[in-house]
C-alpha positions, -999 to 999 in steps of 0.1 A, spaced: -396 697 381 -421 722 376 -458 712 378 -468 729 345 -444 706 326 -460 674 340 -495 684 330 -489 693 293 -506 673 266 -473 661 253 -464 646 287 -497 630 289 -492 614 255 -458 601 264 -473 586 296 -501 570 277 -477 556 251 -454 542 278 -484 526 295 -494 510 262 -459 496 257 -459 482 293 -493 466 287 -482 451 253 -451 436 270 -473 421 297 -497 407 271 -468 392 252 -454 376 283 -488 362 292 -493 348 257 -459 333 257 -467 315 289 -500 302 275 -488 293 240 -451 287 248 -453 249 247 -474 250 215 -450 274 199 -420 252 210 -436 221 194 -443 241 162 -407 251 161 -395 215 166 -418 203 138 -405 230 115 -369 221 124 -376 184 116 -390 194 83 -360 215 75 -337 187 87 -354 162 64 -351 185 34 -314 191 41 -308 153 44 -327 147 11 -307 174 -6 -274 160 8 -283 125 -4 -292 138 -38 -259 156 -40 -238 127 -26 -251 100 -50 -237 117 -81 -205 123 -63 -202 86 -53 -207 75 -89 -182 101 -100 -157 88 -75 -163 52 -88 -157 64 -124 -125 81 -113 -113 50 -96 -118 30 -128 -99 56 -148 -71 57 -122 -69 19 -123 -68 19 -161 -41 46 -161 -21 26 -136 -23 -5 -158 -12 15 -188 17 30 -169 27 -4 -155 26 -19 -190 47 10 -203 73 6 -175 75 -32 -181 80 -26 -219 106 0 -212 124 -24 -188 124 -52 -214 138 -28 -240 165 -16 -216 175 -52 -206 176 -63 -242 199 -34 -252 222 -39 -222 224 -76 -230 233 -69 -267 259 -43 -256 275 -68 -231 274 -95 -258 293 -72 -282 319 -65 -255 323 -102 -249 309 -103 -214 296 -138 -207 259 -142 -200 244 -160 -170 239 -191 -191 275 -190 -202 286 -189 -165 263 -217 -156 277 -238 -184 312 -231 -171 302 -241 -136 288 -274 -149 320 -280 -169 341 -273 -138 320 -297 -117 324 -324 -144 361 -319 -146 363 -320 -108 345 -354 -108 368 -367 -135 399 -356 -116 386 -373 -85 379 -405 -104 414 -404 -120 430 -397 -87 412 -426 -71 422 -449 -100 458 -438 -98 458 -444 -61 444 -479 -67 470 -485 -94 498 -473 -72 487 -496 -44 484 -525 -68 520 -517 -80 533 -516 -45 515 -549 -37 530 -565 -68 565 -551 -60 562 -564 -25 551 -598 -37 578 -599 -63 604 -589 -37 591 -616 -14 591 -641 -42 626 -632 -51 637 -634 -15 621 -668 -12 639 -680 -43 672 -669 -29 666 -685 4 657 -719 -12 686 -743 -13 700 -750 -47 696 -786 -55 
């Protein structure tokens, strides 16, 4: 470059300004070295304070939400009980109507069928008793017939006197 450009007042001002920027950077670096640990500790303390405020805010927000959730649980339980009651009532009405319709059609109820089973059981026992009595009577008749035949044979075999 030409020498006259390097010695102008503008060039000199730029050099002085660049030198000041360089010195400011060195000063900042030196200060950061000296005060770095103090600055770090200050940042940690401020961070702890911010963290504490955030936790407090979160706790203050969560508590109303928890109570709201409990209230909603209660309402849900109440609604479930109402719905269950309604379903049970509906089921009873349905069963009642079906039972009446079946009765009108002459379809026997469970109780009717149970009575029929009891009657069949009683009749089966009576038939068994009658069968056993008939067998005993038959055996008794056979025994009497055999004895009568033996008695008649014994009379025939006796000499006539």
